[in-house]
C-alpha positions in Angstrom: 48.4 120.3 140.6 46.9 118.3 144.1 42.9 117.3 144.0 40.4 119.4 146.9 40.1 117.3 149.8 36.1 117.6 149.1 35.8 116.2 145.6 38.6 113.9 145.9 36.5 112.1 149.2 33.6 112.0 147.2 35.4 110.6 144.1 35.5 108.0 146.1 31.8 107.0 146.1 31.4 107.0 142.9 30.2 104.2 140.9 29.7 105.2 138.0 31.8 107.0 134.9 28.9 108.9 134.0 28.7 110.0 137.5 31.6 111.4 137.9 31.4 113.1 135.1 28.0 114.8 136.1 29.7 115.9 138.9 32.2 117.4 137.3 29.9 119.5 135.8 27.1 119.9 138.0 28.5 122.9 139.2 28.6 124.7 135.9 25.4 123.5 135.3 23.3 123.8 138.8 25.4 126.8 140.8 26.6 128.3 138.0 30.4 128.2 138.6 32.9 129.1 135.8 35.1 126.5 134.0 38.1 128.1 135.2 36.4 127.9 139.3 35.8 123.6 138.2 38.9 123.1 136.9 41.0 124.5 140.0 38.6 122.0 141.8 38.9 119.3 140.1 42.2 119.2 139.1 40.4 118.8 135.5 41.4 120.5 132.4 40.1 123.8 131.3 39.5 121.5 127.1 38.3 119.0 129.3 35.5 120.0 131.7 34.1 122.1 128.1 33.6 119.5 125.7 31.6 117.6 128.9 29.6 120.8 129.2 28.6 120.4 125.6 27.8 117.1 125.0 25.5 117.1 128.3 23.6 120.3 127.0 23.7 118.6 123.5 22.8 114.7 124.7 21.5 114.4 128.2 23.2 112.2 130.4 24.1 109.4 127.3 26.4 112.4 125.8 28.7 111.6 129.4 29.2 108.2 128.0 33.0 107.2 127.7 33.2 107.1 123.9 36.6 104.8 124.0 34.6 102.4 126.0 32.5 101.3 123.3 33.3 100.0 119.6 33.3 101.7 116.6 29.3 99.7 115.4 27.8 100.9 119.3 28.5 105.0 118.2 27.2 104.7 114.8 23.6 103.4 115.7 21.5 103.7 112.3 18.2 104.3 112.6 15.7 101.1 111.4 14.2 102.9 108.5 17.8 103.7 107.6 18.9 100.6 107.3 15.8 99.0 105.7 16.3 101.3 102.9 19.8 100.4 103.1 19.3 97.0 102.5 17.2 97.3 100.0 19.7 99.5 97.8 21.5 97.0 98.3 19.3 94.6 97.0 17.4 96.7 94.3 21.1 96.7 92.5 24.5 95.0 94.2 26.9 96.9 92.0 26.3 100.2 93.9 28.9 101.7 95.8 28.8 102.1 99.3 29.2 106.9 98.8 26.8 106.6 96.6 24.6 104.5 98.9 25.3 107.3 101.5 24.3 109.8 99.5 20.9 109.2 98.6 20.6 108.2 102.3 21.3 112.1 103.3 19.2 113.0 100.6 16.3 110.7 101.5 16.3 111.1 105.0 18.9 114.3 105.9 20.8 111.3 107.8 24.6 112.4 107.0 26.5 108.7 106.8 30.7 108.1 105.3 30.5 105.5 103.5 32.8 103.9 106.6 29.4 103.5 108.4 27.9 101.7 105.0 30.6 99.7 104.9 30.7 98.2 107.9 26.6 98.2 108.9 26.7 95.9 105.9 29.9 94.2 106.5 27.5 93.5 109.6 24.4 92.6 108.0 25.2 90.4 104.5 22.1 89.5 102.4 22.6 85.2 101.5 20.9 85.1 99.4 19.6 87.6 96.3 16.1 87.3 95.7 15.4 88.1 92.3 12.8 91.0 92.7 9.6 92.7 90.7 12.0 96.1 89.0 9.9 97.9 86.8 12.5 98.4 83.8 12.9 101.3 81.6 11.9 99.9 78.4 8.6 98.2 80.2 6.8 101.8 81.9 3.5 101.5 79.7 4.2 105.6 79.5 7.9 107.3 78.1 6.7 110.0 80.4 7.1 107.5 83.4 10.1 106.1 82.5 11.6 109.1 81.6 10.2 110.7 85.5 11.0 107.4 86.9 15.3 107.9 86.0 14.6 111.5 87.0 13.8 110.8 90.1 16.1 108.5 90.7 18.7 111.4 89.7 17.8 113.3 92.3 17.5 111.2 94.6 21.4 110.4 94.7 21.8 108.0 92.2 24.6 108.1 89.6 24.1 107.9 85.7 25.2 104.8 86.3 24.2 102.6 88.6 20.7 104.4 86.6 21.8 103.3 83.7 22.4 100.0 84.5 19.2 99.1 87.5 17.1 100.2 84.5 18.7 98.3 81.8 19.4 101.2 80.1 22.9 102.8 78.6 24.1 105.8 80.1 24.2 107.5 76.7 20.0 107.8 77.1 20.5 108.8 80.4 22.6 111.2 80.2 20.0 112.3 77.0 16.9 112.5 79.7 18.1 114.7 82.4 19.7 117.6 79.7 16.2 118.0 78.6 15.0 118.4 81.9 17.6 120.5 83.2 16.7 122.6 79.1 12.9 122.7 79.3 11.9 121.4 82.7 9.1 118.8 82.7 8.2 119.1 79.2 11.1 117.8 78.2 9.9 114.6 79.6 6.9 114.9 77.1 6.9 113.1 74.0 9.0 115.2 71.1 6.9 113.9 68.4 7.9 115.1 64.8 5.9 113.5 62.2 2.9 114.7 61.2 -0.4 113.5 63.3 -1.6 112.0 59.7 1.6 109.8 59.5 0.9 106.3 59.7 2.2 104.2 62.7 4.0 101.0 60.7 4.4 102.0 56.7 6.0 98.4 55.7 2.8 96.8 55.1 2.4 93.5 54.1 0.6 95.0 50.9 3.2 97.6 50.3 6.2 94.9 50.3 4.3 93.3 48.2 3.8 95.9 45.8 8.5 96.9 46.5 8.8 93.0 45.8 7.0 93.3 41.7 9.1 96.3 41.2 12.4 94.4 42.2 11.3 91.1 40.7 10.7 93.2 37.5 13.2 95.9 36.8 16.1 93.8 39.8 18.7 97.0 38.4 17.0 100.0 40.1 17.7 101.0 43.2 15.4 103.1 45.8 14.9 106.6 43.7 14.2 105.0 40.0 11.5 102.3 42.5 9.8 105.6 43.9 9.7 106.6 40.4 7.9 103.4 39.4 5.7 102.7 42.5 4.1 106.8 41.6 3.7 106.3 38.2 1.6 103.0 39.2 -0.4 103.8 42.3 -1.1 107.5 40.7 -0.2 108.9 44.4 2.8 109.6 47.2 4.8 107.0 47.7 6.8 107.2 51.1 10.1 108.0 51.3 13.1 106.9 49.9 14.3 105.2 53.5 11.0 103.5 53.7 11.9 102.3 50.4 15.5 101.7 51.3 13.7 99.9 54.4 11.4 98.0 52.5 14.1 96.9 49.9 16.7 95.0 52.6 13.2 93.9 53.7 12.5 91.7 50.5 15.9 90.7 50.0 15.6 89.1 53.6 12.6 87.0 53.7 11.0 87.0 50.4 14.3 86.0 47.7 13.8 89.8 46.3 16.9 90.5 43.4 20.1 91.9 45.5 22.4 94.8 44.8 23.3 95.6 41.1 27.2 94.5 40.0 29.0 94.9 37.3 30.8 93.2 35.4 34.0 95.6 34.9 37.3 94.5 34.2 40.0 94.7 38.2 40.7 98.5 37.7 45.2 98.1 36.7 47.5 99.1 39.6 48.4 102.0 39.5 51.9 100.8 40.1 52.0 99.2 36.7 54.2 101.5 33.8 52.1 102.4 31.2 53.3 104.2 27.9 51.9 106.8 25.9 49.0 106.0 24.4 50.2 107.9 21.2 53.5 109.6 19.7 53.3 113.4 20.2 54.4 115.3 16.5 52.5 118.5 18.0 53.2 120.8 20.9 49.6 121.0 21.5 49.5 117.6 22.5 52.1 117.3 25.2 49.3 119.7 27.1 47.3 116.6 27.0 49.6 113.9 28.2 48.6 112.7 32.1 52.0 113.5 34.0 50.7 109.6 35.7 51.8 108.3 32.3 56.7 107.9 32.1 58.5 108.0 30.0 61.8 105.6 29.7 65.3 107.2 28.6 67.5 104.9 29.1 67.6 101.4 30.4 69.0 101.3 33.3 68.2 105.2 33.9 65.8 107.0 36.0 62.5 106.8 35.0 61.3 111.1 34.5 57.7 112.6 34.0 56.9 113.8 30.7 56.2 117.5 31.8 60.3 117.9 31.2 59.5 117.1 27.7 56.5 119.5 27.5 59.3 122.2 29.0 61.8 121.3 26.5 58.9 122.0 23.6 58.3 124.9 25.0 62.0 125.9 25.8 62.2 126.3 28.4 64.5 123.8 28.8 68.3 123.7 26.8 68.2 121.7 23.6 
């Protein structure tokens, strides 16, 4: 379609592509001209004019810039606060994935960016030296509640369970258990779930108690945890700790204080089941056949097969022909 004379002559004086794009949509913005009429006047497609007008309403003059003339890096300018946090995440946990960083950025700042943009930014801004960061690990927190809350906070910020476990140095199973407790019970699930009574001591394996158990072990080397617990109850006159505590005390004494080890009997070795055995006695009465162990077999002939004693029993009972 040939261009109208007025717009064609006016386009010769344009010095900037943005100026050209604005003149295309100027009649729509100022004179309420329709897109169809403007398309006939400029010779451009109606979809192109519509997109230019929409970009002008959204971003002003910056929306009229030719996006094809700029590189992808220039088109994706990340905010300074976002770029700073991306570098912080990469320094905090280097194995973190680009998709995970994009998810965290969207959760924390509401900024949408795909993993390609994150990768391109980190390729252009590499971290030359990984300096040690003052990061508090899971088992270094002063309170267990604060440590569990840190796991929950990182999860809702967009961290994956695998990255949380690697960053805080704990198992993925522990991370899943904390998140399940929080989902089920809320903040009450982050409290200490103490199962032992309040009067229970923190540590029962004290040195005097280990000495009492050691004396019983040396006096009765064949005694197990059940018998040792009974002997302690008779000697002290009070309820001793549980059998599991006695077992741990006996193991510590064997490891560090020279207590006798577990008792080993001197039984003869058990005969192999594949060994051929003979009957312990020669049965003379019918009822004795019922007491014959079927594991014992009777040899009929030197070259014949082996047969079970049950055949002899059935023959004596009249079940088999003579």
